[in-house]
C-alpha positions as CSV (number, residue, x, y, z in Angstrom):
1,X,47.2,-38.3,53.5
2,X,43.5,-37.8,52.9
3,X,41.3,-38.6,55.8
4,X,38.7,-41.4,55.6
5,X,35.0,-40.7,56.3
6,X,35.4,-42.5,59.6
7,X,38.4,-40.4,60.6
8,X,36.6,-37.2,59.7
9,X,33.7,-38.4,61.9
10,X,36.0,-39.1,64.8
11,X,37.8,-35.7,64.4
12,X,34.5,-33.8,64.4
13,X,33.3,-35.6,67.6
14,X,36.7,-35.4,69.4
15,X,37.1,-31.7,68.5
16,X,33.8,-30.9,70.2
17,X,34.8,-32.9,73.3
18,X,38.2,-31.2,73.5
19,X,36.6,-27.7,73.0
20,X,34.0,-28.3,75.8
21,X,36.1,-30.3,78.3
22,X,39.7,-29.7,77.6
23,X,42.3,-32.2,76.5
24,X,44.1,-33.2,79.7
25,X,41.4,-35.3,81.3
26,X,39.6,-36.7,78.3
27,X,40.5,-40.3,77.4
28,X,40.2,-42.4,74.3
29,X,37.5,-44.3,76.1
30,X,35.4,-41.1,76.5
31,X,35.8,-40.3,72.8
32,X,34.9,-43.9,71.7
33,X,31.9,-43.9,74.0
34,X,30.6,-40.5,72.6
35,X,31.0,-41.9,69.1
36,X,29.3,-45.2,70.0
37,X,32.2,-47.2,68.6
38,X,34.7,-49.6,70.1
39,X,38.0,-48.4,71.4
40,X,39.7,-50.9,69.0
41,X,38.1,-49.1,66.0
42,X,39.2,-45.8,67.4
43,X,42.8,-47.0,67.7
44,X,42.7,-48.4,64.2
45,X,42.2,-44.9,63.0
46,X,44.3,-42.9,65.4
47,X,47.2,-44.6,67.3
48,X,47.0,-42.3,70.4
49,X,45.2,-39.4,71.9
50,X,48.1,-37.2,71.1
51,X,47.8,-38.0,67.4
52,X,44.0,-37.4,67.5
53,X,44.4,-34.1,69.3
54,X,47.0,-32.9,66.7
55,X,44.6,-33.8,63.8
56,X,41.8,-32.0,65.6
57,X,43.8,-28.8,66.0
58,X,45.1,-28.9,62.5
59,X,41.6,-29.3,61.2
60,X,40.4,-26.3,63.2
61,X,43.3,-24.2,61.9
62,X,42.5,-25.3,58.3
63,X,38.9,-24.4,58.7
64,X,39.8,-21.0,60.1
65,X,42.2,-20.4,57.2
66,X,39.5,-21.3,54.6
67,X,37.0,-19.0,56.4
68,X,39.6,-16.2,56.2
69,X,40.2,-16.7,52.5
70,X,36.4,-16.6,51.9
71,X,36.2,-13.5,53.9
72,X,38.9,-11.9,51.9
73,X,37.1,-12.7,48.7
74,X,34.6,-10.0,49.5
75,X,36.1,-7.2,47.4
76,X,33.7,-4.6,48.8
77,X,35.4,-4.5,52.2
78,X,38.6,-2.8,53.2
79,X,41.6,-4.4,54.8
80,X,40.7,-3.2,58.4
81,X,37.2,-4.6,58.0
82,X,38.6,-7.9,56.8
83,X,41.1,-8.0,59.7
84,X,38.5,-7.1,62.3
85,X,35.9,-9.7,61.1
86,X,38.6,-12.4,61.3
87,X,39.6,-11.3,64.8
88,X,35.9,-11.2,65.9
89,X,35.5,-14.7,64.5
90,X,38.6,-16.0,66.1
91,X,37.6,-14.5,69.5
92,X,34.2,-16.1,69.3
93,X,35.8,-19.5,68.8
94,X,38.4,-18.9,71.5
95,X,35.7,-18.0,74.0
96,X,33.9,-21.3,73.4
97,X,37.0,-23.3,74.3
98,X,37.4,-25.0,77.6
99,X,39.3,-23.0,80.3
100,X,43.0,-22.8,79.4
101,X,42.7,-25.2,76.4
102,X,45.9,-23.8,74.8
103,X,47.7,-23.9,78.1
104,X,46.8,-27.6,78.5
105,X,48.0,-28.4,75.1
106,X,51.3,-26.5,75.7
107,X,51.9,-28.1,79.1
108,X,50.7,-31.7,78.6
109,X,51.2,-32.2,74.9
110,X,54.3,-30.1,74.0
111,X,54.9,-32.0,70.7
112,X,51.4,-31.3,69.5
113,X,51.8,-27.6,70.6
114,X,55.0,-27.4,68.6
115,X,53.6,-29.0,65.5
116,X,50.4,-26.9,65.5
117,X,50.4,-23.5,67.2
118,X,54.1,-22.8,67.1
119,X,54.5,-24.0,63.5
120,X,51.8,-21.7,62.4
121,X,52.8,-18.8,64.6
122,X,55.4,-17.1,62.2
123,X,53.1,-17.5,59.1
124,X,50.2,-15.9,61.0
125,X,52.5,-13.0,62.3
126,X,53.8,-12.3,58.8
127,X,50.3,-12.3,57.3
128,X,48.9,-10.1,60.0
129,X,51.8,-7.6,59.8
130,X,51.3,-7.4,56.0
131,X,47.6,-6.7,56.4
132,X,48.3,-4.1,59.1
133,X,50.8,-2.3,57.0
134,X,48.2,-2.1,54.2
135,X,45.7,-0.6,56.7
136,X,48.4,2.0,57.6
137,X,49.0,2.7,53.9
138,X,45.2,3.1,53.4
139,X,45.0,5.7,56.1
140,X,43.1,3.5,58.6
141,X,45.8,3.2,61.2
142,X,48.1,6.0,62.4
143,X,51.3,6.2,60.3
144,X,53.7,6.0,63.2
145,X,52.4,2.6,64.3
146,X,54.9,-0.2,64.2
147,X,53.1,-3.4,62.8
148,X,55.4,-6.0,64.3
149,X,55.5,-4.4,67.8
150,X,51.7,-4.0,67.6
151,X,51.1,-7.6,66.8
152,X,53.4,-8.8,69.6
153,X,51.1,-6.9,72.0
154,X,48.0,-8.3,70.2
155,X,49.5,-11.8,70.7
156,X,49.8,-11.3,74.5
157,X,46.4,-9.7,74.7
158,X,44.9,-12.7,72.9
159,X,46.6,-15.1,75.4
160,X,45.2,-13.1,78.3
161,X,41.7,-13.1,76.8
162,X,41.8,-16.9,76.4
163,X,42.6,-17.4,80.1
164,X,38.9,-17.4,81.1
165,X,39.7,-18.1,84.7
166,X,41.4,-14.7,84.8
167,X,38.0,-13.1,84.3
168,X,34.8,-13.5,86.3
169,X,32.5,-15.8,84.4
170,X,29.7,-13.2,84.3
171,X,31.7,-11.3,81.6
172,X,30.9,-12.6,78.1
173,X,33.5,-13.2,75.5
174,X,32.4,-10.1,73.7
175,X,32.7,-8.0,76.8
176,X,36.3,-9.1,77.3
177,X,37.2,-8.8,73.6
178,X,35.6,-5.4,73.2
179,X,37.2,-4.0,76.4
180,X,40.7,-5.4,75.9
181,X,41.4,-5.7,72.1
182,X,39.0,-3.4,70.3
183,X,39.8,-0.5,72.7
184,X,43.5,-0.9,72.1
185,X,43.1,-1.1,68.3
186,X,40.8,1.9,68.3
187,X,43.5,3.9,70.0
188,X,45.9,3.1,67.0
189,X,43.4,4.1,64.4
190,X,42.7,7.3,62.4
191,X,39.1,8.7,62.5
192,X,38.4,6.8,59.3
193,X,39.5,3.6,61.0
194,X,37.6,4.4,64.2
195,X,34.4,4.7,62.2
196,X,34.9,1.2,60.7
197,X,35.7,-0.3,64.1
198,X,32.7,1.3,65.8
199,X,30.4,0.1,63.0
200,X,31.6,-3.5,63.2
201,X,31.6,-3.5,67.0
202,X,28.0,-2.5,67.0
203,X,27.2,-5.1,64.4
204,X,28.7,-7.9,66.5
205,X,27.4,-6.7,69.8
206,X,23.8,-6.8,68.4
207,X,24.2,-10.4,67.3
């Protein structure tokens, strides 16, 4: 069902609140107050915080997907560059999230977690494995690399990076991402792939 203009406005505001403050402690009162609308109007559009949180996450995932498609429309780039730009973008977004946002959703809103992150997990894995295999075929990744095993490791590395309380706060998101993820990926790459990784890492570190 297509969202109304009011619902879109609510989702934009609520997403920002969830990103900055997490989803456990935020109430519908907080969201209504931030929007300057009555709680009644808020509940007329979304029946519960759980429903609103689910819509916010689905909207974020849809925006990420659209951004990825737009990135892949750039025919001048190779598959490893596409993949890395997407991962850099995802990491920048993840580092903006409130501490343990994903863990809060999983623990306190398991139905939302299942309908969003878990439902999308297999499709993302299949897509990433396909892209990674092409990078191997193009001579950017070492030929004896196993795509599915590699992405299982990437998945756990990503979860580790998103646990911001695991790292001292003086480390930036880019410090963590570059040290953990990029270093691992670089070790799987051919010299041709390493050159692409180093060029992109420098580009993002200079931003």
